[in-house]
C-alpha positions in Angstrom: -0.1 -0.1 0.0 1.5 3.4 -0.9 -0.6 5.5 1.5 -3.2 5.5 4.1 -5.6 8.4 5.1 -5.3 10.0 8.6 -9.1 9.4 9.0 -8.3 5.5 8.9 -6.2 6.0 11.8 -8.6 8.0 13.7 -11.3 5.1 13.2 -8.6 2.4 13.8 -7.5 3.8 17.2 -10.6 5.7 18.4 -8.8 9.2 18.2 -10.4 12.3 19.1 -9.7 15.5 17.1 -8.8 18.6 18.9 -8.8 21.2 16.2 -11.3 22.3 13.3 -8.9 21.2 10.5 -10.7 19.0 7.7 -9.1 15.4 7.8 -7.7 15.3 4.3 -4.1 14.2 4.7 -2.3 11.0 3.7 0.3 9.0 5.4 3.1 7.5 3.2 5.5 6.1 5.5 5.3 3.5 8.5 8.0 5.3 10.8 6.8 7.6 13.8 8.4 10.5 15.0 8.5 12.2 18.6 9.8 15.9 17.7 11.7 16.7 21.0 14.7 18.1 19.5 12.9 20.0 16.8 10.8 21.7 19.4 13.9 22.6 20.8 15.0 24.4 17.6 17.0 21.9 15.6 15.3 21.0 12.4 18.3 19.9 10.2 17.2 16.2 10.1 13.4 16.7 10.7 11.2 14.0 8.9 7.9 15.9 8.4 6.2 13.0 6.4 6.0 10.9 9.7 3.0 11.0 12.1 4.3 13.3 14.8 3.8 12.1 18.4 3.7 14.4 21.5 4.1 12.9 24.9 4.1 14.3 28.4 7.6 15.4 27.9 7.0 17.3 24.7 3.8 19.1 26.1 5.6 20.0 29.4 8.3 21.4 27.3 6.0 23.6 25.0 4.1 24.6 28.3 7.4 26.4 30.0 8.5 28.0 26.6 8.0 32.0 26.5 5.0 32.8 24.3 7.4 34.4 21.5 9.7 31.6 21.3 6.6 29.1 21.6 5.2 31.0 18.5 8.5 30.8 16.4 8.9 26.8 17.3 5.5 26.0 16.4 5.2 28.2 13.3 8.2 26.4 11.9 7.3 22.8 13.2 3.8 23.0 11.9 4.9 25.0 8.6 5.8 21.6 7.2 3.4 19.4 5.5 2.9 17.0 8.5 0.0 14.4 8.1 -1.0 14.8 11.8 0.1 15.4 15.3 -1.2 13.0 18.0 -1.1 13.8 21.6 -1.0 10.8 23.9 -2.3 10.4 27.7 -5.3 12.7 26.9 -3.0 15.6 27.7 -4.3 19.2 26.9 -2.3 21.1 24.2 -1.0 24.6 24.5 -3.6 27.2 22.8 -1.1 28.1 20.1 -0.7 24.8 18.9 -4.3 24.5 18.0 -4.3 28.1 16.6 -1.1 27.6 14.4 -2.4 23.8 13.3 -5.6 25.3 11.9 -3.9 28.0 9.9 -1.6 25.1 8.3 -4.5 22.5 7.9 -2.7 20.0 10.2 -5.0 17.7 12.3 -4.5 17.4 16.0 -5.4 14.3 17.5 -5.7 12.8 21.1 -5.6 9.5 22.5 -5.8 8.5 26.2 -3.5 5.6 25.7 0.3 6.1 27.3 3.0 7.2 24.8 4.9 4.1 24.7 1.7 1.8 24.4 0.3 3.8 21.5 3.6 4.0 19.8 4.2 0.2 20.0 0.3 -0.5 18.6 0.5 2.3 15.8 4.2 1.2 14.6 2.7 -2.4 14.4 -0.3 -1.4 12.4 1.9 0.8 10.0 4.2 -1.7 9.4 1.8 -4.4 8.5 -0.2 -1.8 6.4 3.0 -0.6 4.5 4.5 -4.1 4.3 5.7 -5.4 0.8 3.4 -8.1 -0.5 3.0 -10.5 -3.2 0.0 -13.1 -4.1 1.1 -16.6 -4.5 -1.1 -19.6 -5.8 -1.4 -22.2 -3.0 -3.3 -23.0 0.4 -2.2 -21.7 3.5 -3.0 -23.8 6.8 -1.8 -23.9 10.3 -0.7 -27.3 11.6 0.3 -27.5 15.2 1.2 -23.8 15.2 3.4 -24.2 12.1 2.3 -22.1 9.1 2.6 -24.5 6.2 2.0 -23.1 2.6 1.0 -25.9 0.3 1.9 -25.6 -3.3 1.6 -27.5 -6.3 0.0 -27.8 -10.0 -3.6 -27.3 -10.2 -5.6 -30.5 -9.4 -2.7 -32.0 -7.4 -4.7 -32.2 -4.0 -3.9 -29.0 -2.4 -7.5 -28.1 -1.1 -8.5 -31.8 -0.5 -5.6 -32.0 1.6 -6.3 -28.7 3.5 -9.8 -30.1 4.1 -8.6 -33.4 5.5 -6.1 -31.0 7.8 -9.3 -29.1 9.0 -11.3 -32.4 10.0 -8.2 -33.3 12.0 -8.3 -30.0 14.1 -5.9 -27.9 12.2 -7.0 -24.4 10.8 -7.3 -22.9 7.2 -6.1 -19.4 6.4 -6.5 -19.1 2.7 -7.2 -21.4 -0.3 -6.2 -20.7 -4.0 -4.8 -17.3 -3.5 -2.5 -16.4 -0.7 -1.6 -12.8 0.2 1.8 -12.8 1.5 3.3 -9.7 3.3 6.8 -9.3 4.6 6.8 -7.9 8.3 9.8 -7.1 10.7 12.2 -7.6 7.8 12.4 -11.3 8.1 9.0 -12.8 8.8 6.2 -13.6 6.1 2.5 -13.3 7.0 -0.1 -14.9 5.0 -3.7 -13.9 4.6 -6.8 -14.6 2.4 -8.3 -12.2 -0.2 -11.4 -10.9 1.3 -13.6 -12.5 -1.4 -12.2 -16.0 -0.6 -12.0 -15.8 3.0 -12.9 -18.9 5.1 -13.7 -20.9 1.8 -12.5 -23.7 0.1 -12.8 -25.1 -3.5 -13.3 -28.8 -4.1 -13.5 -30.1 -7.5 -16.9 -32.0 -8.0 -18.3 -30.4 -4.9 -17.7 -26.7 -5.4 -17.2 -23.8 -2.9 -17.7 -24.6 0.7 -17.6 -22.4 3.8 -15.1 -24.0 6.4 -16.1 -21.6 9.1 -19.9 -22.5 8.7 -19.3 -26.1 8.3 -16.7 -26.7 11.1 -16.9 -23.6 13.3 -14.9 -20.5 13.9 -12.0 -22.5 15.4 -11.4 -24.2 11.9 -10.1 -20.8 10.5 -7.5 -18.2 11.2 -7.3 -14.7 9.7 -3.5 -14.5 9.4 -0.6 -16.9 10.1 3.3 -16.6 9.8 4.6 -18.8 7.0 7.2 -21.1 8.6 7.2 -24.1 5.9 6.4 -24.7 2.2 5.3 -28.2 1.3 5.4 -28.6 -2.5 3.2 -31.2 -3.8 4.2 -32.9 -7.2 3.3 -36.2 -9.1 5.2 -39.2 -8.3 8.1 -39.7 -10.7 9.3 -43.2 -11.0 12.7 -41.9 -12.7 13.3 -39.2 -9.9 15.4 -39.9 -6.9 13.6 -38.3 -4.0 15.4 -37.4 -0.8 14.9 -40.3 1.7 17.0 -39.0 4.7 16.2 -35.4 4.6 19.8 -34.1 5.2 19.6 -31.2 2.7 17.3 -28.3 3.5 16.0 -26.7 0.7 15.2 -23.0 0.9 12.9 -21.0 -1.3 12.9 -16.9 -1.2 9.9 -15.1 -0.9 10.1 -11.2 -0.8 13.7 -11.6 0.4 12.9 -13.9 3.1 14.0 -17.5 2.9 11.6 -20.2 3.7 12.4 -23.9 4.2 10.6 -26.2 1.4 9.9 -30.0 1.6 8.8 -31.8 -1.7 6.2 -34.6 -1.3 5.6 -36.8 -4.3 1.8 -37.7 -4.5 0.4 -40.9 -5.6 -3.0 -42.8 -5.0 -3.5 -44.1 -1.6 -0.8 -41.9 0.1 -2.2 -40.1 3.1 -1.1 -36.3 2.4 -2.6 -35.0 5.5 -0.6 -37.2 7.9 2.5 -36.7 6.1 1.9 -33.0 6.4 1.4 -33.2 10.0 4.5 -35.1 10.5 6.5 -32.6 8.2 5.2 -29.7 10.6 6.1 -31.6 13.8 9.5 -32.4 12.3 10.0 -28.6 11.5 9.2 -27.7 15.0 11.7 -30.3 16.3 14.5 -28.9 14.0 13.5 -25.5 15.4 14.5 -26.5 18.8 17.8 -27.8 17.4 17.0 -31.7 17.1 17.6 -33.2 13.7 16.4 -36.7 13.2 18.1 -37.2 10.1 21.5 -36.1 11.1 21.0 -38.2 14.3 20.3 -41.1 12.3 23.3 -40.7 10.0 25.6 -40.3 12.9 24.5 -43.6 14.6 24.7 -45.5 11.3 28.5 -44.1 10.9 29.3 -45.0 14.4 27.9 -48.5 13.7 30.0 -48.9 10.6 33.0 -47.8 12.4 32.4 -50.4 15.3 32.1 -53.2 12.5 35.3 -52.0 10.9 37.3 -51.7 14.1 
């Protein structure tokens, strides 16, 4: 997303407007600014495109300034094209702040939340809103707390496997199209397009609503993507990895995610295999690797026989 309106921030956080300025400004960056040093007169590195937060420290500082100096600082501060100024803790602003902000058409907003708490919530929201994103074909499910993106060619059995997993107590996030966002630089979060949320497409049966059929506990709105499972038709000529020593990685939005390739053939219980893959991923995350332990034991056994 390239921008978000100040009005949406007001609705999201229940903010109160303190002046009479029309709410027309747009926010274009996810960063936030507490303009302490600017209010002290140093504007060399000021970033006016950010939301400006005034807490108890900034409001107390403005209250103590002589009137002439206060006007000078506020005229310079509010002379920039600031999207909005938010005052935390329900503090009362100085009158000059309201007066000068209305001349410059800058909304002055207020929240009762503490400064630290509000900045944390607002930063998280803005980072998620402005996060780079792509849409990928696949099915996203949560298995034992692990976000698994199931990929594969059309008709391979992705949706049927997801339905089987839901019946086993796991949860669906998205079917067919998965919106993937990169948040916090190294984390991928998947969601469903609004139009297909909570729905699965099953060939021969059509569209079903998973939430309606299995209850609210069978779906999730969003999920971290921890593991990719690639389904492909069984190829007799292909040598599949039988030990799992080599960890294959896939890059999405400059974030690497481990991938497991599972060959599909009639009679194979894919849902059970995916459950084991998710559990094995969790074990690897704790430092335990069954394949490496097995190989080590085998090597020791061979050494003992040769000695």
